[in-house]
Every structure is written in C-alpha cells, then in structure tokens.
C-alpha positions as CSV (number, residue, x, y, z in Angstrom):
1,M,-47.2,36.2,21.8
2,L,-48.3,36.4,25.5
3,L,-48.5,39.7,27.3
4,C,-47.8,39.3,31.0
5,I,-48.7,42.1,33.4
6,D,-47.9,42.2,37.1
7,I,-49.6,45.1,38.9
8,G,-48.0,46.0,42.2
9,N,-48.3,48.9,44.6
10,T,-45.0,50.5,43.4
11,N,-44.4,49.1,39.9
12,I,-46.2,47.6,37.0
13,L,-44.1,44.9,35.2
14,L,-44.9,44.0,31.6
15,G,-43.3,41.4,29.4
16,L,-44.0,39.8,26.1
17,Y,-43.3,36.1,25.8
18,E,-42.9,34.1,22.6
19,G,-43.1,30.5,23.9
20,D,-40.7,30.3,26.9
21,V,-38.6,33.2,25.7
22,L,-39.0,36.7,27.3
23,G,-38.9,39.4,24.6
24,P,-39.4,43.1,25.3
25,H,-40.2,43.9,28.9
26,W,-40.8,47.1,30.9
27,R,-41.2,48.4,34.4
28,L,-43.6,51.3,34.9
29,A,-44.4,53.3,38.1
30,T,-47.8,52.5,39.5
31,V,-49.9,55.6,39.4
32,H,-53.3,55.0,41.1
33,E,-54.8,58.1,39.6
34,R,-54.1,57.2,36.0
35,M,-57.1,56.5,33.8
36,P,-57.5,53.3,31.7
37,D,-57.1,55.3,28.5
38,E,-53.7,56.6,29.8
39,F,-52.5,53.0,30.5
40,A,-53.6,52.0,27.0
41,M,-51.7,54.9,25.3
42,Q,-48.6,54.1,27.4
43,L,-48.8,50.4,26.4
44,L,-49.3,51.3,22.7
45,A,-46.3,53.6,22.9
46,L,-44.1,50.8,24.4
47,F,-45.3,48.4,21.7
48,N,-44.5,50.9,19.0
49,Y,-41.0,51.5,20.5
50,A,-40.3,47.7,20.4
51,N,-41.8,47.4,16.8
52,I,-44.6,45.1,18.1
53,A,-48.0,45.3,16.6
54,P,-50.8,44.8,19.1
55,A,-52.3,42.2,16.8
56,Q,-49.2,40.0,17.5
57,V,-50.5,39.5,21.1
58,T,-52.6,36.4,21.3
59,G,-53.1,36.3,25.0
60,V,-52.8,38.2,28.2
61,A,-52.0,37.1,31.8
62,I,-52.6,39.6,34.7
63,A,-51.5,39.3,38.3
64,S,-52.5,42.1,40.6
65,G,-52.2,43.1,44.2
66,V,-53.9,46.4,43.5
67,A,-57.6,45.8,43.1
68,T,-58.4,49.4,42.0
69,L,-56.1,49.0,39.0
70,T,-57.2,45.5,37.8
C-alpha cells in the first residue's frame, strides 16, 4: 500500500493506494506550528479509524509546497 501526502499551505491531503485504486483518504488543515509528533499521532489515529495497520504501508510519496513542513 502506498501512502501519498500532498502538503499545501492550506491543506494536507493524504491517500492510501492499493495499486491504482485509491482507498481511504483524508484532508487535514495545514498547521505550521504543529510538531512532528503531533502529525504522527494524527496519522496513526486516521489509520486506526480506517482499520489500517501502519505495517501495511510499503511506500510513501510526498509532494510539498511548504518547505518548513517537509
């Protein structure tokens, strides 16, 4: 499963792909003051809500227009 993350100035888009099929996906507000641990906890909560184990993710793709959050 591929985790795709698009970090923008207003929103952070996240999606899980199994092959070409988009599975669970989310839109979060971009909060520049948020610490890395807070992002990790939020991501784990979203995975838990979708019944996805982090070990199911085999790759990550990140696109970012916000250097401070990359």
